N, CA, C and O atoms as a printed pandas DataFrame, in Angstrom:
     atom_number atom_name residue_name chain_id  residue_number  x_coord  y_coord  z_coord
0              1         N          MET        A               1    1.687    1.392   -0.352
1              2        CA          MET        A               1    0.620    2.305   -1.524
2              3         C          MET        A               1    0.492    1.654   -2.279
3              4         O          MET        A               1    1.541    1.356   -2.850
4              5         N          VAL        A               2   -0.967    0.901   -2.884
5              6        CA          VAL        A               2   -1.312    0.064   -3.244
6              7         C          VAL        A               2   -1.849    0.653   -5.076
7              8         O          VAL        A               2   -2.425    1.715   -5.313
8              9         N          LEU        A               3   -1.570   -0.067   -5.788
9             10        CA          LEU        A               3   -1.669    0.002   -7.479
10            11         C          LEU        A               3   -2.984   -1.011   -7.455
11            12         O          LEU        A               3   -3.128   -2.163   -7.045
12            13         N          VAL        A               4   -4.140    0.226   -8.266
13            14        CA          VAL        A               4   -5.513   -1.048   -7.889
14            15         C          VAL        A               4   -5.680   -0.607   -9.827
15            16         O          VAL        A               4   -5.370    0.421  -10.427
16            17         N          GLY        A               5   -6.425   -2.182  -10.418
17            18        CA          GLY        A               5   -6.628   -1.659  -11.866
18            19         C          GLY        A               5   -8.284   -2.419  -11.658
19            20         O          GLY        A               5   -8.633   -3.463  -11.105
20            21         N          SER        A               6   -8.860   -1.605  -12.207
21            22        CA          SER        A               6  -10.825   -1.564  -11.902
22            23         C          SER        A               6  -10.957   -1.911  -13.014
23            24         O          SER        A               6  -10.187   -1.937  -13.974
24            25         N          LYS        A               7  -12.230   -2.257  -12.839
25            26        CA          LYS        A               7  -13.214   -2.624  -13.910
26            27         C          LYS        A               7  -13.041   -3.827  -14.697
27            28         O          LYS        A               7  -13.759   -4.014  -15.679
28            29         N          VAL        A               8  -11.994   -4.806  -14.290
29            30        CA          VAL        A               8  -11.437   -6.207  -14.605
30            31         C          VAL        A               8  -12.411   -7.082  -15.361
31            32         O          VAL        A               8  -12.120   -7.808  -16.312
32            33         N          ASP        A               9  -13.544   -6.930  -14.845
33            34        CA          ASP        A               9  -15.180   -7.825  -15.607
34            35         C          ASP        A               9  -15.386   -6.674  -17.155
35            36         O          ASP        A               9  -16.038   -7.162  -18.078
36            37         N          LEU        A              10  -14.973   -5.616  -17.296
37            38        CA          LEU        A              10  -14.554   -5.366  -18.627
38            39         C          LEU        A              10  -13.736   -5.832  -19.460
39            40         O          LEU        A              10  -13.700   -5.210  -20.522
40            41         N          GLU        A              11  -12.946   -6.856  -19.351
41            42        CA          GLU        A              11  -11.778   -7.143  -20.159
42            43         C          GLU        A              11  -11.735   -6.413  -21.573
43            44         O          GLU        A              11  -10.964   -5.471  -21.755
44            45         N          GLU        A              12  -12.479   -6.819  -22.440
45            46        CA          GLU        A              12  -12.831   -6.364  -23.899
46            47         C          GLU        A              12  -12.050   -4.845  -23.435
47            48         O          GLU        A              12  -10.948   -4.637  -23.943
48            49         N          GLU        A              13  -12.417   -4.171  -22.820
49            50        CA          GLU        A              13  -12.120   -2.898  -22.636
50            51         C          GLU        A              13  -10.775   -1.929  -22.375
51            52         O          GLU        A              13  -10.357   -0.771  -22.394
52            53         N          ARG        A              14  -10.344   -3.687  -22.053
53            54        CA          ARG        A              14   -8.919   -3.552  -20.985
54            55         C          ARG        A              14   -7.968   -2.722  -22.232
55            56         O          ARG        A              14   -7.912   -2.842  -23.456
56            57         N          VAL        A              15   -7.055   -1.557  -20.919
57            58        CA          VAL        A              15   -5.943   -0.570  -22.133
58            59         C          VAL        A              15   -4.667   -1.062  -20.863
59            60         O          VAL        A              15   -3.775   -0.312  -21.259
60            61         N          VAL        A              16   -4.278   -1.522  -20.110
61            62        CA          VAL        A              16   -3.655   -1.636  -18.907
62            63         C          VAL        A              16   -3.320   -3.408  -19.092
63            64         O          VAL        A              16   -3.928   -3.924  -18.154
64            65         N          SER        A              17   -2.686   -4.410  -19.822
65            66        CA          SER        A              17   -2.395   -5.839  -19.459
66            67         C          SER        A              17   -2.247   -6.035  -17.468
67            68         O          SER        A              17   -2.104   -4.995  -16.825
68            69         N          GLN        A              18   -2.288   -7.039  -16.908
69            70        CA          GLN        A              18   -2.074   -7.642  -16.131
70            71         C          GLN        A              18   -0.389   -7.809  -15.996
71            72         O          GLN        A              18    0.244   -7.479  -14.993
72            73         N          ILE        A              19    0.077   -8.274  -16.973
73            74        CA          ILE        A              19    1.645   -7.815  -16.620
74            75         C          ILE        A              19    2.101   -6.664  -16.419
75            76         O          ILE        A              19    2.934   -6.373  -15.561
76            77         N          GLN        A              20    1.518   -5.832  -17.302
77            78        CA          GLN        A              20    1.830   -4.131  -17.596
78            79         C          GLN        A              20    1.670   -3.800  -15.850
79            80         O          GLN        A              20    2.366   -3.066  -15.148
80            81         N          GLY        A              21    0.619   -4.545  -15.524
81            82        CA          GLY        A              21    0.402   -3.184  -13.596
82            83         C          GLY        A              21    0.806   -3.960  -12.846
83            84         O          GLY        A              21    0.936   -3.532  -11.699
84            85         N          LYS        A              22    1.195   -5.438  -13.097
85            86        CA          LYS        A              22    2.531   -6.263  -12.206
86            87         C          LYS        A              22    3.871   -5.477  -12.556
87            88         O          LYS        A              22    4.746   -5.856  -11.779
88            89         N          GLU        A              23    4.295   -4.619  -13.351
89            90        CA          GLU        A              23    5.041   -4.532  -13.638
90            91         C          GLU        A              23    5.257   -3.018  -13.352
91            92         O          GLU        A              23    6.408   -2.584  -13.327
92            93         N          PHE        A              24    4.229   -2.226  -13.142
93            94        CA          PHE        A              24    4.052   -0.819  -12.839
94            95         C          PHE        A              24    4.345   -1.307  -11.204
95            96         O          PHE        A              24    5.267   -0.667  -10.697
96            97         N          ALA        A              25    3.880   -2.060  -10.543
97            98        CA          ALA        A              25    3.959   -2.576   -9.322
98            99         C          ALA        A              25    5.469   -2.843   -9.199
99           100         O          ALA        A              25    6.155   -1.979   -8.652
100          101         N          ARG        A              26    5.788   -3.468   -9.456
101          102        CA          ARG        A              26    7.685   -4.073   -9.326
102          103         C          ARG        A              26    8.379   -2.564   -8.833
103          104         O          ARG        A              26    8.950   -2.326   -7.769
104          105         N          LYS        A              27    8.159   -1.781   -9.813
105          106        CA          LYS        A              27    8.855   -0.648  -10.172
106          107         C          LYS        A              27    8.299    0.710   -8.941
107          108         O          LYS        A              27    8.949    1.748   -8.816
108          109         N          TRP        A              28    7.411    0.512   -8.385
109          110        CA          TRP        A              28    6.856    1.135   -7.773
110          111         C          TRP        A              28    7.211    0.705   -6.401
111          112         O          TRP        A              28    7.603    1.364   -5.438
112          113         N          ASN        A              29    6.934   -0.808   -6.574
113          114        CA          ASN        A              29    7.719   -1.523   -5.223
114          115         C          ASN        A              29    5.934   -0.951   -4.300
115          116         O          ASN        A              29    5.779   -0.081   -3.443
116          117         N          CYS        A              30    5.202   -1.597   -4.757
117          118        CA          CYS        A              30    3.959   -1.337   -4.525
118          119         C          CYS        A              30    3.125   -2.610   -4.503
119          120         O          CYS        A              30    3.661   -3.574   -5.050
120          121         N          SER        A              31    1.581   -2.857   -3.832
121          122        CA          SER        A              31    1.185   -4.051   -4.049
122          123         C          SER        A              31    0.131   -3.913   -5.050
123          124         O          SER        A              31   -0.380   -2.804   -5.203
124          125         N          PHE        A              32   -0.298   -5.018   -5.828
125          126        CA          PHE        A              32   -1.155   -4.534   -7.095
126          127         C          PHE        A              32   -2.540   -5.701   -7.238
127          128         O          PHE        A              32   -2.477   -6.930   -7.212
128          129         N          PHE        A              33   -3.394   -5.082   -7.348
129          130        CA          PHE        A              33   -4.939   -5.865   -7.479
130          131         C          PHE        A              33   -5.573   -5.460   -8.847
131          132         O          PHE        A              33   -5.533   -4.440   -9.534
132          133         N          GLU        A              34   -6.017   -6.362   -8.930
133          134        CA          GLU        A              34   -7.335   -5.913   -9.788
134          135         C          GLU        A              34   -8.537   -6.485   -9.978
135          136         O          GLU        A              34   -8.890   -7.589  -10.393
136          137         N          THR        A              35   -9.387   -5.030   -9.396
137          138        CA          THR        A              35  -10.525   -5.654   -9.116
138          139         C          THR        A              35  -11.876   -5.228   -9.826
139          140         O          THR        A              35  -11.873   -4.667  -10.922
140          141         N          SER        A              36  -12.999   -5.526   -9.145
141          142        CA          SER        A              36  -14.388   -5.465  -10.026
142          143         C          SER        A              36  -15.102   -5.461   -8.998
143          144         O          SER        A              36  -15.384   -6.454   -8.326
144          145         N          ALA        A              37  -15.633   -3.723   -8.697
145          146        CA          ALA        A              37  -16.576   -3.854   -7.817
146          147         C          ALA        A              37  -18.394   -4.296   -8.212
147          148         O          ALA        A              37  -19.283   -3.698   -7.606
148          149         N          LYS        A              38  -18.657   -5.112   -9.006
149          150        CA          LYS        A              38  -19.731   -5.248  -10.058
150          151         C          LYS        A              38  -19.683   -6.958   -9.544
151          152         O          LYS        A              38  -20.654   -7.706   -9.428
152          153         N          GLN        A              39  -18.320   -7.260   -9.304
153          154        CA          GLN        A              39  -18.302   -8.914   -9.497
154          155         C          GLN        A              39  -17.657   -9.086   -8.081
155          156         O          GLN        A              39  -17.420  -10.248   -7.752
156          157         N          GLY        A              40  -17.305   -7.974   -7.093
157          158        CA          GLY        A              40  -16.931   -8.596   -5.975
158          159         C          GLY        A              40  -16.131   -9.138   -6.056
159          160         O          GLY        A              40  -16.065  -10.335   -5.775
160          161         N          VAL        A              41  -15.003   -8.266   -6.580
161          162        CA          VAL        A              41  -12.931   -8.990   -6.867
162          163         C          VAL        A              41  -12.139   -8.239   -6.366
163          164         O          VAL        A              41  -11.765   -7.194   -6.898
164          165         N          ASN        A              42  -11.796   -8.627   -5.352
165          166        CA          ASN        A              42  -10.390   -8.043   -4.949
166          167         C          ASN        A              42  -10.394   -6.808   -3.783
167          168         O          ASN        A              42   -9.564   -6.405   -2.968
168          169         N          VAL        A              43  -11.833   -6.412   -4.162
169          170        CA          VAL        A              43  -12.178   -4.829   -3.474
170          171         C          VAL        A              43  -11.858   -5.074   -2.300
171          172         O          VAL        A              43  -10.755   -4.594   -2.038
172          173         N          GLU        A              44  -12.366   -5.652   -1.398
173          174        CA          GLU        A              44  -11.751   -5.509    0.358
174          175         C          GLU        A              44  -10.497   -6.109    0.978
175          176         O          GLU        A              44  -10.110   -6.047    2.145
176          177         N          GLU        A              45   -9.741   -6.941   -0.500
177          178        CA          GLU        A              45   -8.859   -7.512    0.197
178          179         C          GLU        A              45   -7.645   -6.056   -0.340
179          180         O          GLU        A              45   -6.507   -5.915    0.110
180          181         N          ALA        A              46   -8.327   -5.139   -1.389
181          182        CA          ALA        A              46   -7.003   -3.959   -1.572
182          183         C          ALA        A              46   -6.722   -3.134   -0.537
183          184         O          ALA        A              46   -5.681   -2.799    0.029
184          185         N          PHE        A              47   -8.593   -2.714   -0.329
185          186        CA          PHE        A              47   -8.477   -1.843    1.217
186          187         C          PHE        A              47   -7.487   -2.456    2.089
187          188         O          PHE        A              47   -6.293   -2.156    2.123
188          189         N          ARG        A              48   -8.121   -3.409    2.847
189          190        CA          ARG        A              48   -7.082   -4.054    3.606
190          191         C          ARG        A              48   -6.045   -3.819    3.020
191          192         O          ARG        A              48   -5.985   -2.590    3.007
192          193         N          THR        A              49   -5.274   -4.172    2.575
193          194        CA          THR        A              49   -3.899   -3.897    2.102
194          195         C          THR        A              49   -3.425   -2.610    2.618
195          196         O          THR        A              49   -2.660   -2.438    3.567
196          197         N          LEU        A              50   -3.944   -1.782    1.916
197          198        CA          LEU        A              50   -3.492   -0.380    2.123
198          199         C          LEU        A              50   -3.844    0.009    3.590
199          200         O          LEU        A              50   -2.984    0.740    4.082
200          201         N          ILE        A              51   -5.050   -0.337    4.547
201          202        CA          ILE        A              51   -5.382   -0.073    5.661
202          203         C          ILE        A              51   -3.716   -0.628    6.445
203          204         O          ILE        A              51   -2.926   -0.043    7.186
204          205         N          LYS        A              52   -3.733   -2.106    5.788
205          206        CA          LYS        A              52   -2.656   -2.486    6.826
206          207         C          LYS        A              52   -1.171   -1.949    6.492
207          208         O          LYS        A              52   -0.263   -2.020    7.321
208          209         N          GLN        A              53   -1.037   -1.501    5.430
209          210        CA          GLN        A              53    0.197   -0.558    4.959
210          211         C          GLN        A              53    0.333    0.768    5.984
211          212         O          GLN        A              53    1.420    1.085    6.465
212          213         N          MET        A              54   -0.837    1.457    6.241
213          214        CA          MET        A              54   -1.484    2.488    6.941
214          215         C          MET        A              54   -0.668    2.508    7.879
215          216         O          MET        A              54    0.308    3.223    8.110
216          217         N          ASP        A              55   -1.306    1.364    8.602
217          218        CA          ASP        A              55   -0.922    1.114   10.357
218          219         C          ASP        A              55    0.485    1.311   10.490
219          220         O          ASP        A              55    1.108    2.231   11.019
220          221         N          GLU        A              56    0.968    0.005    9.760
221          222        CA          GLU        A              56    2.164   -0.071    9.982
222          223         C          GLU        A              56    3.259    1.106    9.834
223          224         O          GLU        A              56    4.319    1.189   10.454
224          225         N          SER        A              57    2.709    2.071    8.786
225          226        CA          SER        A              57    3.328    3.458    8.511
226          227         C          SER        A              57    3.356    4.211    9.717
227          228         O          SER        A              57    4.272    4.893   10.176
228          229         N          GLN        A              58    2.379    4.019   10.101
229          230        CA          GLN        A              58    2.050    5.133   11.254
230          231         C          GLN        A              58    2.722    4.378   12.639
231          232         O          GLN        A              58    3.470    5.158   13.228
232          233         N          ARG        A              59    2.651    3.448   13.086
233          234        CA          ARG        A              59    3.388    2.740   14.262
234          235         C          ARG        A              59    5.314    3.146   13.375
235          236         O          ARG        A              59    6.213    3.864   13.812
236          237         N          MET        A              60    5.284    2.704   12.684
237          238        CA          MET        A              60    6.733    3.030   12.620
238          239         C          MET        A              60    6.992    4.850   13.157
239          240         O          MET        A              60    7.595    5.438   14.055
240          241         N          LYS        A              61    6.313    5.127   12.238
241          242        CA          LYS        A              61    6.264    6.919   12.745
242          243         C          LYS        A              61    6.632    7.199   14.434
243          244         O          LYS        A              61    7.427    7.857   15.105
244          245         N          ASP        A              62    5.495    6.236   14.628
245          246        CA          ASP        A              62    5.245    6.303   16.157
246          247         C          ASP        A              62    6.628    6.128   17.306
247          248         O          ASP        A              62    6.980    6.865   18.228
248          249         N          CYS        A              63    7.184    4.873   16.813
249          250        CA          CYS        A              63    8.391    4.414   16.964
250          251         C          CYS        A              63    9.536    5.366   16.798
251          252         O          CYS        A              63   10.196    5.752   17.763
252          253         N          ASN        A              64    9.768    5.742   15.559
253          254        CA          ASN        A              64   10.921    6.729   15.577
254          255         C          ASN        A              64   10.666    8.379   16.280
255          256         O          ASN        A              64   11.365    9.391   16.302
256          257         N          GLU        A              65    9.396    8.061   16.777
257          258        CA          GLU        A              65    9.021    9.310   17.406
258          259         C          GLU        A              65    9.638    9.206   18.667
259          260         O          GLU        A              65   10.620    9.877   18.983
260          261         N          LYS        A              66    9.117    8.425   19.356
261          262        CA          LYS        A              66    9.814    7.639   20.980
262          263         C          LYS        A              66   10.891    7.745   20.982
263          264         O          LYS        A              66   11.381    8.500   21.821
264          265         N          GLU        A              67   11.723    7.068   20.083
265          266        CA          GLU        A              67   12.887    6.810   20.072
266          267         C          GLU        A              67   13.611    8.406   19.954
267          268         O          GLU        A              67   13.774    8.930   21.056
268          269         N          GLU        A              68   13.847    8.844   19.322
269          270        CA          GLU        A              68   13.539   10.451   19.136
270          271         C          GLU        A              68   13.849   11.692   20.613
271          272         O          GLU        A              68   14.662   12.562   20.927
272          273         N          ARG        A              69   12.692   11.087   21.112
273          274        CA          ARG        A              69   12.205   11.411   22.664
274          275         C          ARG        A              69   12.930   11.259   23.870
275          276         O          ARG        A              69   13.097   11.961   24.867
276          277         N          MET        A              70   13.477    9.657   23.336
277          278        CA          MET        A              70   14.451    9.262   24.567
278          279         C          MET        A              70   15.765    9.621   24.563
279          280         O          MET        A              70   16.402    9.935   25.569
280          281         N          ILE        A              71   16.350    9.564   23.003
281          282        CA          ILE        A              71   17.551   10.051   22.824
282          283         C          ILE        A              71   17.873   11.505   23.240
283          284         O          ILE        A              71   19.014   11.746   23.636
284          285         N          THR        A              72   16.983   12.459   23.183
285          286        CA          THR        A              72   17.242   13.625   23.418
286          287         C          THR        A              72   17.260   13.781   25.104
287          288         O          THR        A              72   17.982   14.601   25.669
288          289         N          TRP        A              73   16.365   12.878   25.799
289          290        CA          TRP        A              73   16.254   12.661   27.359
290          291         C          TRP        A              73   17.321   12.303   27.786
291          292         O          TRP        A              73   18.011   12.883   28.624
292          293         N          TYR        A              74   17.620   10.929   27.025
293          294        CA          TYR        A              74   19.011   10.618   27.766
294          295         C          TYR        A              74   20.194   11.127   27.500
295          296         O          TYR        A              74   21.155   10.416   27.794
296          297         N          THR        A              75   20.445   12.382   26.925
297          298        CA          THR        A              75   21.768   12.981   26.107
298          299         C          THR        A              75   22.243   13.204   27.324
299          300         O          THR        A              75   21.403   13.427   28.194
300          301         N          PRO        A              76   23.795   13.203   27.735
301          302        CA          PRO        A              76   24.583   13.323   29.110
302          303         C          PRO        A              76   24.494   15.269   28.392
303          304         O          PRO        A              76   24.536   15.572   27.199
304          305         N          TYR        A              77   24.406   15.953   29.228
305          306        CA          TYR        A              77   24.743   16.857   29.097
306          307         C          TYR        A              77   26.607   17.264   29.676
307          308         O          TYR        A              77   27.008   16.759   30.724
308          309         N          ILE        A              78   27.383   18.036   28.979
309          310        CA          ILE        A              78   28.340   18.304   28.635
310          311         C          ILE        A              78   28.699   19.528   29.140
311          312         O          ILE        A              78   29.791   20.018   28.851
């Protein structure tokens, strides 16, 4: 999961501080990015991080499924 604070270029309209955003991310155990599509700040980095996390999650799922199949296949019959 990635927590994104958008429109960082509109500092005067900020509702959530950077400290609050980081604290939420820490509590939720996720990455935190402040972004601005207008200024091109951290948008690509946020998406790359999310995609990397999704890829790692899928690899773990695939690994667990293979392990379950192996355990089932190698279980001796009594």
